[in-house]
N, C-alpha and C positions, 0 to 999 in steps of 0.2 A: 679902601686901603684895609681892612684887618684882612680880607683877601689876599692879598700881595705879599701883606705881610708873612703869612703863614706859607703862602708856596715859597718866601724867599727864605724862612728856614727851615723847608720841607728841598729846598736845593741844595744848602749848606752842606747839612746833615749829611746827602747823599757825594756832596765834594768832598767831604773829612772822611767817606768811607772810603771813598775812590784812592784818597790821600793815603790811605794804610792798605791800601789791595796790593803794595808790592812784595810787601812781606810776605812769606807763604807758611804753611803750618808749621815744617820743621824749625824757619826762624824762629816762629813766635815763641816754641816749645824751651830753644836755643837763650832766646831773650830771658825767659823766665827763669833757667837755669844758672845763666850767669849772675842774676841783677838781684839772688833772693842769700839773704846771708843768716846765718846766726845757728843754732839748734831748731829755734822754732819761727814759723813767717806764720804770717796772715794773710786772710786770702785778698786785705786791699793791698798787704805786701806784694802777692803776685798780679794781680791789677797794674799797680803802678810799675810793676819790673818791664810791662810791656811797654810804655813811655808813649801811650795814644791814649785817646778817650773817645775812641770810633765806637760805635756798635758791634760794627762783626766780630774784633778780635774779642771786646768787652765779653761779650757771649759766648766767645769760642771757647774759651777757658773755665767754663763752670760745667760745659757742656764736657770737655771733655775729663775735666777733675772725675764727674759725673761715671763714664763709663773707663776710663782707668782704675789701677788699684788702690790710688788714691780715695775712692769714691768709696773705699771698705772701712775707711774712718767713721767711724762709730757721729753720726748727728752730719756726715758732710753731704749724701744726698738733700737734706730738707735744707741745709743752707743752700747749695746749688740751686736749687731747685727756686727758692722762692730770689735770687740773684736774676735768674734768666727771666721768673716773673715779670719782677719789678723793671727790667731794661726793657725786654717787650712789651710793659706797659708804656713805657717813656719812648721807646721807638715810634710806635701806635700813636702817639700824640705829636710825634715832630720836635722832641726837647732838644732844644740845642747840645748841653751838657749833661751828663750821662750823671746818677746820682745814686748811695748805696746809703743806707744808713750805718752808722758806726757801729752798730753793736754786731753786723754782720763781716763788717771789715775788718774786724778784729778776732772775727773766729782766726783761733789758732789751732797748730797741728805741725807735727814734724817737718822740718824741710829735708829731711833724710828719705823719705818717705814721697814725697812730692819729689827728689830728684831722683828715686829706683823707678816711679811710676813716667817720669817724663824719658829716664833710659827704655823704656819698654816701650816706648808709646811713637818715640822716635822714628825706629827703622820704617812704621807702617804711614810715618809722617811724612818721611823722605819719599815712599813711594807713592803717595797720592797724591806728593807735589805735582809729581810728572803729568798727572790727567788734569789739573783747574789748567783754564783758559778765559778767556773773553768772550762768554757766548751766551749768545740768547740775553741779551745787558738788559735787554726792556723788564726782564720778571725780577730784578733787583732794586729797580727803580718804584716809584709812587704809579699807581694804589694797589702792588703788587707788596712791595715794601709792608705794606699795613697789613696785606692778610697775611703774610708771613709772622708777622709781630702777633698778629693772634693765634695765630696756628701753633707760635712756641708758647705761650702765655700758656693754652692748654696744655702743651704739652708740658711745662712746669708743673702745673696742675697734677699732674700723674705721679712725677716724682714720691708724692707723700706716701698715697698707699701702697706704691709699687715698692718703695724701701723697706716693706716687711717682707718681702721674698728675695733671696739670693740670686743678683745680677739681673734683676728686672728691671733697675732703674737705665742699663745701657740700652734698653729699646728707645723709650723716648728720649734718650742722652744725645745716642746720635742722630737721632732724626732733626735735634739742636743743632750738632754740630755741625750736620750736614747745609742746615739753613745758613750758620755762621758763618762757614765758609764760602757759602756762594755769595754771600754780601759781602764778606771780607774782597774777595777775587774778581767781583763783580764775575760769576760763572752762573749759569742760569739754569745749567745742568742740574749742579747739584743741591741747586732748587727743590727743581721737579724730582732727583730721585728722596730728598726728603720728604718732600708728599708721601711718596711709595714707604715709605718709613715709619710716617705717621698714621700711618693708616694699621700698619704691623703693632703700633703703639697703642694705638687706641681700640683694636680687638685682644689686644694682651689685657688689659685693665677691666674690659668686659668681660673675658673670658675668667679671669682671675677675682673678679667682682663676687661673692663677698670676702673671696681667700678660704 
C-alpha cells in the first residue's frame, strides 16, 4: 500500500511537471517581468509570478537569477543556493507540493534590477528555446529524476563557497538551469549537457579550494 502511494505521488509529480512544459524559458521570464510590481520585489513574488508549482520552473528561476546580473545582489548567491537545495531535496523525496521557508520567500531586492537582468537574459532564452524538444524523455523521469535532484543539491552546496569568487557561481548555476530546463521541457539532451557542466563545476570548486 505504501509503495503504491509512493508510486502515485511520483506519477503525480511527473504529470505536474509535464503540464508546465508547454511554457518555454522566454515565456517564463516574461511572466516574471509582467507579474511583479512595486519598487521592491521578493523571491516569493518572483516564484508566484510563474503561476505554477511544478519543480522544473521553480528550480529554473533561482538558477537563472544566480547566473544573471541579478546574482550580483549581495546575498543572492547564498539565497538562490538554499532555494535550489531545498527544492531539490523535495524533488528527491517526491513531495507533491514544493515549500520554502517564509524567510527565504521574503528576501527582497530591486524590481528594476530584476527586470534589467531579465531583459539581458531574454535574447539568450529565446535562442535557447529553439533547441528544446521532447527528447530522451526517460532521463526526466524516475529514477533519473531522483539522480538529477541529488546532483542539483550538490551543485547548490557549491554556491556558498563559490560566492566568494567573481562570477564563479555561474558555473553550477548554469548546470542547475540546464537540469531544470530539461525537467520542464522533458528534454533529456539538456539533462546530459547539465551533467557535463556539473563536472566542470566540481572541477572549479576543487581547483579553487580553499581559494
